[in-house]
N, C-alpha and C positions, 0 to 999 in steps of 0.2 A: 977261381970261383967256386960256389956251392952249386950243386945241382939244383934245377927248378923244383924238384919234387920236395926240396928240404925247406922250402919257404913256408913260414908260419909254423914251424916245427921248433920245440924248444927241449933240449935235453937237459935232464935233472939228475943224470946217473950219478954225477960227482958229489952230489949234496948228501948229507947224512939221511937215513931212511926215514926218520921221524920227520925231518924237515920236508923232505919230498911229500910225504903224505899231505900235510898242512898246506903246503903250496898248491898241490893238485886240488885240494877241496876249496881253498881259497879262491883260486881262478874259476872253478866250477859255480861257486856261489855267486862270485862276481858276474860271471856271464848271465846269470839268472836274475839280476837285479835290474828293474826297469829303468832306473835312472844312472845306469852305469857310465863310464867313460871309456875309450878305447884304449886297451892295453896292448901295444905292439910287443911282439917277442922280443926285439932289441932292448925296449925299456924294462921289460921284467928281467932280461939277462943281466942289465947294469944293475939292477936292485939287488938280485941274488948274488951277483959278484961281491958285492959290498957286504952282503951277510956273510959269504964265504971267507971273505978276508979277515973278517973278525972272529972266525970261529964258532958262529951262531948255529945251535942245533935245533933249536926251536923257536917258533915266532914269539912264543910267551916270555922270552927272554927280555928283561927290562932294557937291554942295550940296543933292542930294535928301535925303540923310541927315539934314543939319542941319535941312531944312525939316520933315521928319518929327518930329524931336526937339523942335522948337519948338511944334508943334501941340498943342491943348488935349489933355490927358490924358483918356483914355476916349471920345474923340470918334471917330466912324465915319471921318472924314477922316483922323486920324492912322493908323488901321488900314489905309486905302487907300494913303496915302503910304509905310507900312512895307512893305506885302505886293505892291503893284504892282511894284517893281523885282524882287523875287524871283520872281514869276511870270513876268516878261519876261526873265528873266537869260539865256535860250538866244539870245535876240537882241543882247544887251548885251555878251556876252563869249564868246570862243572859248577853246580850251585854252590858247593862248599867252598870251594877255591875262590869263586867270584865274589862271595859274601867276605871271605878274608881280605880279597884284594880291594874291597870297597867300590865295586862296578856291579852294574846290573844291566840286563838285557833279557826281556820275556823269555828268549830262546833258552836261557839257562834252567827254566823251571817248565819248559815245554808250553809256553803260552804265545799267543799271537801278538804282534807289535802294537802298541796303542795307536788308535787312530784319531786322525784330524780331518776336518773338512778342507783344510787347505794342503795338508801334508799327508797323503795317502801311500806313498811308495818309499818312504825313507826310513830305514832302520837305525835308532839311536842306540849307543852305548852310554847309559847314564852313569856319569862319573860322580861318586858319593864321597871322595876322599877329602872334600872340603868340610866334612862333617868330622871334627877332630875327636869327639868323644865316641868311643867304641861302641857304648850301649845305645846311644842315639842313633848311630850309623845302622847298627843291627836292627833297631825297631823301624827305621825308614826302610831298609831292605826287606824286612818281613811284610811291610804294608805294601810295597811294590809287588812283591811276589803274589799276595793274595789278590791284588788288582788285576795282575796279569792272567790269573786263572779263573777270574770271575766271569759268570756268563754273559753273553750278549745283552745289551741293555743295562747291565749293572757295572759295566767296566768305566772306569774313569777315562776321559780324552787325554789325548797328548799335551794339550795345553794345561789341563788340570793338574796332570802328573808333574809337569814342569814347574808348575806354580808350588806345589807342595814340597818338591825336593828344594826349591829356593827357599821356601819358608823354614824349613829345618836347618838349612845352611845359616840363615839369618838367626834361628834360635842357638845353634852352635856357637855362633860368634858372640852373642849376648850372654851367654852362660861364661864364657871365657872372661867376660868383662866383669860380671857381677860375683864371681866366685874365685877365692884364691887357689882353689885346687882346679880351676879350669872347668868345673862341671863334669869331671870325669866320674864321679861316684853317684849313681842315680840315687841310691837308698839314702842318701842324706839329704836330698833336696825337699824342701818343705813350702809351706804357703807363703813364708817370708821370701822366699827365692821369686816366687810368682809375683809378688808385689813389688820387688826390685825390677823385674822385667818390665812391668807396667811403668814404673817411674822412669825407666831408661828410655823407653818409647815416647813417653810425654816429654822427655826433655829434647829428643830429636825433633819432635813435631813443634814445640814451642820455639826452637831456636832455629828451625829451617835447616836440619842437618841432614845430609844425604846419608842412607844406610851405608856404614862404611864398608860393609863387606860386598856390596853390590855396586857393580859398574853403574855410573850415572848415565842417563838417556842421551843418546847422540844429539837429538833436537832439543833445544831449551824449552823448559817446561813454564807454562803461562803462569801458574799460580802454584809455588813450592809447596805451601803449606796443605793445599787441597790435595796434592799428590801425595804428600807424606802420610795425611789422614787416611787415604784410600790404602796406600801401601801397609799402614798399620792394621787396618782391618783386614785385608787379605793374608798378611802374613801370620798374625795371630791366629785367624780363623783357621788356616790349613795346617799350620803346626799343630793346633790343638786336636784336629781331626786325626793326625797321624799318633799322636799321643794316647787318645781315648781308644783308638784301634788296638794298640798295644796292651792298653790296660784292659779292655773287654776280652782280649785273646789271651790273657794270661802270659805275655811275652815280656813283660817288665815286673819288675818286683812291686809287690803290693804297697811297699812302704811309700812309694812316690805317688800314691794316691791323693794326698793333700796338695802336692805341687800341681797335678794334673787337674784336678776338679777346680783348683783356684787359679788357673792359668788366665792370664787376662783376657777379657772379652770387651769388645767394642760395637756399638751399633753400626749398621751398614751406612755408610756416608751417602749423601744426596746424590742422585743419579745425575747424569750428564744432562743439560737442557735439551728439550726437544729440537730436532733440526728445523731450521727455518727453510721456509719454501724460497726457490730461486724467484727473482724479479723476471718479469717478462724480457726485459733488456738483456740481462744476464743469460738467460736460458737461450735466448735467439742467437746470441754471440757463441753459445757453447755448441749448437747444432748447425751453424751456417754453412754453407758449401765451402766458402773460403777457409773456415775454422778447420773443417773435416779435412780439407786437403792438406793443411799444414800438419795434422795429426798423421796422415797417412805418410807423409814424408819422413816422419821420425821413425816409422816401421821399416828398418833396414832388413829385417829377416821375413817380411811379409807374414807375420804373424796373425794380423787381423785387428790390430790395436783399435783402429777407427771403427771396425764391425762391432767391437766389443762395446765401445762406448756408445755408438748410436742405439744399439740394442738395450743397453742399460739405461738410457736417458729416456727411451720411448716406451719401454716395457714395464719399467717400475720395479724389477726386481733387485735384490742385494747383488752386489759387485761379484761375490764368490759364486752366485748362483748363475751368473752369466758366463763367467771364466770357464765353469765346469759343465757348460752346455755338451750334450753328446751329440754326434754326428746326425743322428736321425731326428733331431730336435724339433724340426718343422713338417708340417703338412697341412693338408685341408680336411675340415670337418663338414660334413654335408656337400653342398654342391661347390660354392666358391669362397668358403671362410678359412682364410689361413690361421693356423693355430701354432703355438709355441709351446712346448713341453720342457719343463726344467724341473730339477730337484730341490725342493726345499727342505734342506737337511736340518736346519735349525728347528722345524716343527714336525720332523719325521716323516714329511710327504714326498714320496717319490713320483717321478712322472706327472708333476701337476700342471695341467693343460689351461692356457688363457688364450684369448683372441690376439692375434698378432699384427700389428701395424703393417701395412702394405708395403711402404718403403723398406722396413727393416726385413720382412720377409723376402724381398728381392736381393738384398744384400747378404743375407744368410744363404740363399740359394746358390749365389756365386762363391761365397766362402765355402761351402759344403763340397762344391765340385774341385776347388782347389785342395782341399784335404784329403778328398778321395783320390786324387792323383798322387799326392804323397805316399798314401798308404799303397797304392798299387805298384809304385815304385819300389818301396820298401818289402813288400811281400810277392814281389814279382816269382821269386824262385817257386814259393809256395803255390801261387796261382796256376803257373805253368803245369804243374802235376794235377791238377783238378780239374773234372769235367765242368761243362757250363752249369749243371745244377749244383755242384759242390762249390763252384766259385760264387754262384748267386747267394748260396746259403752263407759262404764267408763273409760276404759284402753285407748282408743282411746282419750278421752279428757285429760287424762293425759300427751299424747304425745304433745299436743299443750299448755298446761298450767303449767305443773309441771317441775321445774329445774332439769336438769341433775345432777347438784353437789347441793344438799340441804346442807344447813347449819346444823352442827351437834348439836347444842345448842339452847335452846329457840326457837325451832321450830318443835312443836309437829305434825303439820299438813303437814309438808315437803314442804311447798309451798315457803320458802325463800331461795334464792340461798346463796351459800358460799360468804362470803364477802371479799372485796379487802384486808381489813387489815389483816384478817385472812391468806390469801395466802400470802401477804406480809411478816408477821412475819416468817412464815416457809420458805419462799424463801430467805430471806436475811440470816438466819441463815444457809441455806444450801450453799450459795455463799461463806460465810467464811470458810465453810467445805472444798470446793473444791479449795479454793485459787483464786477466781475471785473477782477483786475489779472494782469499777467505772461502774457497769454494772446496766442498768435499763431494766425493762421487755418491754419498749416501744421501744428499739433499735432493736428489732427483726423487725419490720416493715421496717425500713430503710435498715437492712440487706437484707431482702427478695427483697425489690423494687431494690436494687443495683444488686442483684445477678441475678435477672430476666432479667434486662436491659443489663447486660454485656453478657448475655448468649443468647442474640437476640431476647427477648421477645419484641413484640410491645408495646409501652407506654399504649395504650389502654387497651390492656390485663392486664398489672400490676395495671392499676386504677381499673380494674374488680376485681380482685382477692384481693386488699387490701381494696376495698370499698370505694374509692375515687370518687367523683363526680365532680372535677373541676381539671384543669391542674394545678392550683396553689398549690393544696394539694399534688399532685404527685411530683412537683419540691420541694416542702419543704422536703418529705421523702427520695425520690430516686433520684440518680443521678450517670451517668456513672462514672466508675473509671477513673483514669487518664490515664491509659494504654488504656483503650477502647476509651476514648475520643480522644487522639492523632490519634489511628488508624482510627477512624471515619472521622476526619478532614482531615487527609491524603488523604482521597477518593475523595476530593474536588480539582480539579486542574482548573487553569486558566492560559490562555495564558499570557506570559511576555510581557514587552514592546517592544521587538524586533519583535514580530509577527506581522502578516498583520491586526490581530483584537485583540488589547490589551485589556485583562479583559474578553475575551469571554471563558465560562466554557468548558473546554474541556473533563472532566469526573467528574461524582458525583456517590454517593454511589449506586444509582440504577444500574450503569453500572457493578457493582461487586456483583449483586444479587446472582448469581449462575455461576458455572463453564462454562456453555454453552455460556451466554453471554459475559463473560470475554474473552474465546476463541475468540469469534466473533470479538472482537475488537483488532486486531493486533497492532493498532498504540497506545495502552495503554503500551506497553513496555517502561520501563523507567529507568534511573540510577539516584538514590539519589545523588544530590550534595549539596554544602553548602546553606541552606536556600532556597531549591527549589529542581526542578528535570531537568534533561536532557533528551529530547526527540528525539535526534538526533540518526536515526537508526545505522549508522556504529560504533558509540561509544557504543550504548547499545549492539552491537554485540561483541564488545571486540576490537575495533580499538582505536588508539590513538586520543586524542580530538585536533582537528586542531587549537583550540584556546587556547591550554595550560591550560584548564579548567579555564579561566577567562570568567565565564559566564556573570557577570555584570560589570566587570571594564576593559574590553577591550578596546584598542583604537578606535574600531568601534561601540561602544555602548554596550548595553545588546544583548547578543546572541539570535538569531531568534527562538532557539530550547529550550529556557529556559522557565519553567513554574513554578508558584506558588502553594502551597497546602494551605488548611485551617489552617493547623498548623504553616505555615509560616506568616500568616498575622499579628499577633501580633508583630513579629519582625520587620517586613517592616513597620508597623504603627509607632512604637516607634523610629525607625531610621529617618523616615521622620519627625515626630514632633520634635526630638531633632534638626534636620537641619534648621526647621522652626523657632525654638526658637533662634538657633544662628544667623540666618538671621536678625532677629530683632535688634541685637547689631552689625551688620556689620559696619565698619567704613565709607564705602561709598554707594551710591546707586547702583552703578555698581556692587560691591561685592555681595550686597544683591540680585539683580536681577540674577547674576550668580548661587548662592546657590539654589534659588527657581527654576531656570530653569532646574536644574538636575532632578526634581522630577515631572514636568508636565507630562512626558511620563508615570509616575507610577501612577499617579492618576486614570486613567480608569481601570487599573489592581486591584488596591487596592479596589476601589469602586464596581467594578463587582464581586469581590470574596466576599466582605462583604456582599453585597445584596443576593447572593446565599447562604451564611451561615445563614442570618437572616431569609430568606424564609423558610429554612429546620429546623428553631429553634435552630440552633446550636450557634448562637451570639447574644448578647443582646446590644443595644446601650449603650454606656457609661453614665452614671448620674452624672454630677459634683457635684450634691449636697449631693452625698452620698459617 
């Protein structure tokens, strides 16, 4: 038996000196990684014994990759053999050797990792070896190098970097298809090659052919042609950005200028349709106590999946904003108003506060205490060395930095929030259990926006709650329901053609703001008639109509008491346009003039009502191009 003091110790003395340094540094860097797994000394020893048996003297040896691939699947030794070279790579490669090898990591050029809202703690080694043309691979490597060293705010994010690498891989494949020399000589590429690339893309789209060098998606695509059109736009746009960067920085031969400047360009495809609000029945099923209990049962690690969903459903945030809530995200403002603070990273707004629904606040309080207990257990050794004041300062720091919903695995320091994929897996299983189909988590934002607008909330308040910073964003997610729209439009009244001032606005929504203002306007009493309103007092009071209800077709013309509402505008515009079109084909000039004359008295009414609706934001000019 070994003495107890030797536990946890690993002797590297029998390894080559260079390999010893690399292993020590790799273990050190792995221990500093927030998303690390636990490497036990026995697992490390087993991995290193395999390296020693093959006579490996450096982790940069290509045989290390083969030894890792041959290790038993799922074993920790395989994990060590795979991750140790990644952790030690700053000692294995410099910028020049990494460029020659066709791999890139910002650390090679002294840069920080590319960041993403969902992946903040992972360091990637970008493999560029699928780009077979050396000139194109060097162009891509130089682009990544410049991006890694760019100042904050101008650096591309991780998803953008991954898309641009994929785009260049697709370009490399296409060059091998259209060029007999495989596109290996940049100087001989011309605008004709650019046209050939466009032709190949058009064939793939028209024939619904998956991009051959890209793995098809795991889930079936509803519309392959739409997906290919979007892929064509994304890949050509991002590959062109990389090529233009090389041309502007003189890292590519000037002879390729015609090829790059004539590189295929496509218009941006139509965006996805706006998210539909959930029906009342669907929403109540998704937040009922019975359904929430089923979701809690799926949370075997007690991450708080049900708390995440309830918070997301009632607070209207994006799902990633809920997943990344910090420990101290809740509190009171004023006397008793619960508030929730979240980061809206999409708009660059940190610690954005909104009122918190009371049941949500109570749930998050309980989750907050559970997470605090986990942190106290994890950092018990550190806390035991601190005084009361220092311990309080540490817990205050946790409120600012630690996630409220920490990931349950590969997260020993509890600094990584629960992932979207982890939430999505449980959430989709739960939807099947409760019999709800065709629902996405993002639809709750449209549901909240529509519900608030229908219940009289001002648009600016809805923007504040949803975290929108433009009117266009609110218009995309929230709209009044049809019933609310009609009711609102009916509050706009314009005098008809028979009045002394055709088109004058008789009433607008502000006249109906409260019961007092409405009661003060006795002249607002009306009777609905076909495509308008009757404002004649005796008729409103119950007397018979002296014109036998011929409001617009009487022998004397349009009744002077007839008024139009905003809800009737579309009808009268369509009717007028139909007559105008009919007049164009009239057999004689007299007939044409007669038809047009019937609408001259209506024009100021239609124009006045339309202008009032446009000023109120309830009507948009028609665009003939769409």
